[in-house]
Structures are given as C-alpha cells and as structure tokens.
N, C-alpha and C positions, 0 to 999 in steps of 0.2 A: 272904551272897552270894546273888544272884538265880539262879533256875533257868536263865535264858538264859546267864548267865556260865559256869555249870557245863557247859552243852552246848557253848559256844564253846571252852572249854578242852579238852574231850574231842575236838572236831573238828579241832584243830590237827594237822597232819601232822608226822611225824618226818622231818626233812630232814638231820640230821647222823648220820654213821656211829657206831654204838655199839660194835660188836664189834672194829673194826680196831685199837683200842688194845691189845687183849690177844692177838689172833690175826693172823698174817701174811696178806697177800692170797692167797698160794698155798694156805694151809690153808683159808681161807674158801671159795674157789671149788671146790676139789676137782677131780674129773675130769669131762671132758665125756662126755655120754651119746651113744654112737654106736650107734643101732639103725636099722632100716630106716625107721621113721617119722621119727626125728630127722634122718637123712641126707636124706630127701625134703624136710623143712622147710628144711634148710640150702640146698638147691639152688633150691627154688621161691620161698619167701617170705622167705629170709634170717633165719631164726629158729634160734638155737643153744640147746642144752639142756645144763645143767651140774648136777652134784650139788653141794650147798653144805653148809656147817656148819649144825648143828641150830638155832642161835640167830641165824642170819643174817637181816638185814632188807634191804629194797630199797635204801636208801642205802648199806649196806655192800657189796652186790653191785655197784652202779654204781661206787663208788670203787675196788673191787678190779679191775673190768674196765678202768677207765681206767689203773690202774697196771700191770697185767700185759700186756694186749693193746693198749693205746693206742687204744681205740675208745670212743665215747660212744654208749650205746644209746638208741634211740627209746622203747622201753618194756621193762619188766621185770615178769614175772608169777611169783609165788612159789606153789608147790604143795607141800602136805604129803601124802605118800603114807603111809597108816597101815599098821600091821603087820597081817599076815594070820595068823589062828590057827585051827587045827582043834581037834578034840576033845582033851580031856585036856592042854591047854596046849602042844600041839605047834606050834611057830612055823614057818610056811611062809616068811614074808618079814618082815624087820625093817623098822621105820619109817625113812623118810628124807625129806629135803627137797630139792626140785629147783627150778630156775628156767628159764623160757623168756625168752631175751634177743632182742629184735628190733633189728636194725641197719638203717642206711640202705642203699639199693641199691648204693652204691659201696663200702661198707665190708665187710670180711670178716675172719675169724679163722682163722689157720693152725693146724690141728689135726694133730699128728703121730701116726701110728699105731704 
C-alpha cells in the first residue's frame, strides 16, 4: 500500500454515530452548562454548551441533538477539560468533556431551570 493511500485513509472523517447504539441520546448529551459566560453566548451568538459522555464524538452529538431537541446545528466544537490536581494527588476538578453547539439565528433550545 502506498504512503498516499495510508494518508487518505487516515484523513477520512467519521460521519456515522458510534456511541448511540450503546447509550441513549439523553445519556449522551447530559446536562446543559448554565453559567454567566454560557448564558451570554446563548443570547448573543446562539451557542449552547452541554456536558457530554466521555466517548462522545461530533456525529454522536449531532444525532442526539436532532433526536432530543429537533434542531440541526451549524457547527459542533468538542472540548476536553482535563483534571486539575494539586500536591499529593489531591484532585480539585475531575476531567469532563463538553460541546459548544452553534445554531441558526431562528433556532433555539428550551432549557428548563
């Protein structure tokens, strides 16, 4: 196999959801993050922030959003927040994964408090 073929195979994007067969969409999305920064992004630029499952991918998140909230996102950004440790293995914050979901200007998601 040529080196170019190997690079092409690596460059293919994953477009099918992988985790939705084992986890429900509600477990995959988790809870919305409602902080001052996230609330400001919701109002100004229509970006919503969610905690997600540790193994979630972008196609999983898109499929779960379409199922749960009936919206199609313009873009999805996945961020891994690493754990924070002090001296002597004292954990300050556990690691988690969150996503930023950008919607069209007319779409919105109803978040109940």
